[in-house]
N, C-alpha and C positions, 0 to 999 in steps of 0.2 A: 651560419644557421640564422634564420630570421628570429626576431622577438617574438612573433606569433607563434612559430614552431616550438621554441624554448617554452613558452607558456603552456601549449598543449601537452608537452612531454612532462613538465613538472607540475601538472595540476591533476585534479581528481577525474578529468575527463579521460584520462589514460590510467586506468586502475592498475597498480602494481609498478608504475613508473618510478624510477628513482626520485626520492623526494616528495612523492605524492601522498596525500592523506591516508590512502589505504595501506601504503608501505609503513607509515608511521602508527598504524594500529586504529585509526579513526575511520570507521566505516561510514558511508553516506546513509541518511535515513531513507528507508524503504517502506512501501505500503504493504501492510499485511490485513487480510480479512481473518477475524477472530470470532470463535463462535464455541458454543458447547452443545452437543446433541446434533441437530439438524441445522444447517446454515439458514434454511428457509424460515426457522422459527425466530430467527434474530440474529444478528452479527454487528460487529463494530469494526471500524477502520482504525487500525492502530499504526502509527508512524513510529518506527524504531530502527535501530541498527541491526538487530538479530531477531530471529524468530522467538527465542527465549525471552527477550526483553519485551517483544510484543505481546506475549502471553502474560507476562507480569503486569504489564499497563492494563491490558484488557479485562483481567479477572475481576477487578471490583466493579466495573460497568456491567459486565455480563451476570454476576452473582447478584445483582439488584433484581433481575427478572427471572433468574432460574435458581434451582437449589443444587447447583453444581459446586464441585470443589475445584481447586487449581488444576488437578490432574486431568480434568474433564475438558479444559480449554484447549482448542485446536487453533492453530495459525497456519494460514497459506500466503505465501508471497504472491502479490498480484503484479503482473507484467503488462506492459503496453496499456497503460491507464493514463493519458495525458490529463484528463480532468481532475483526478486525484492530485497530481503535481501542482495544479493551480491552487489547491487548497493548502498546500504545504507553504506557499508564500506567506500566509497568514501567521504561521507558528513553526519556526524551524528548529524546535526542540522536540524530543520524543513525546508523543501525546496520543490521546484517542480521540477520534472523531465519530460520534454516534449518529451523525446525520450527514454520510457522503453524498456527493452527487449521483444522481440515479439516471438510468435509461429513460429518454423521454417516451419511449413507445410502452415498455412494460413496467416502467417504475419500479424495477429492481437494480441492484448494483453488484460488481464483482466480476462481471463479464466484460472483456474489452469492446471497444466500439466496433461496429460492423464496417468493413472497408467501403461500403457504398454510401456511407454517411448517414444512414438511417438506423437508429437503434443500436443494439449490442449483438454479440455473436449468440447469445442465448435465445433471443426472440427474432433475430434476422431482420429486424426493423418493422415487423407486422404486429408486434405486441402480443404474440402467441407464445409466451414463456412456458 
């Protein structure tokens, strides 16, 4: 077995592999959209290991502009968002980003980029969100 193959097997690239960080109980940071009420009224991007941790991190920021309780905070895992992972390079500890990268067409966030390279899935690249 080559050194590269051994590295891939024993790394976090292969979740659940013997010796991987996932097996040892350390989950990778993942992006979550957190909000209270309607996400269109305001949301934050939380980088956390779990959804519960994301809710705990996001609650103080969300409580600043709403009169919600912790029980009202919702979190949704965001998948296929490469621009958000670029922001993770700035801070690799659990944290909240209240100004995440937005779609250049509709100026919203939380929807994956459209495969044609223009805008996001929500607007289809034409800005009609």
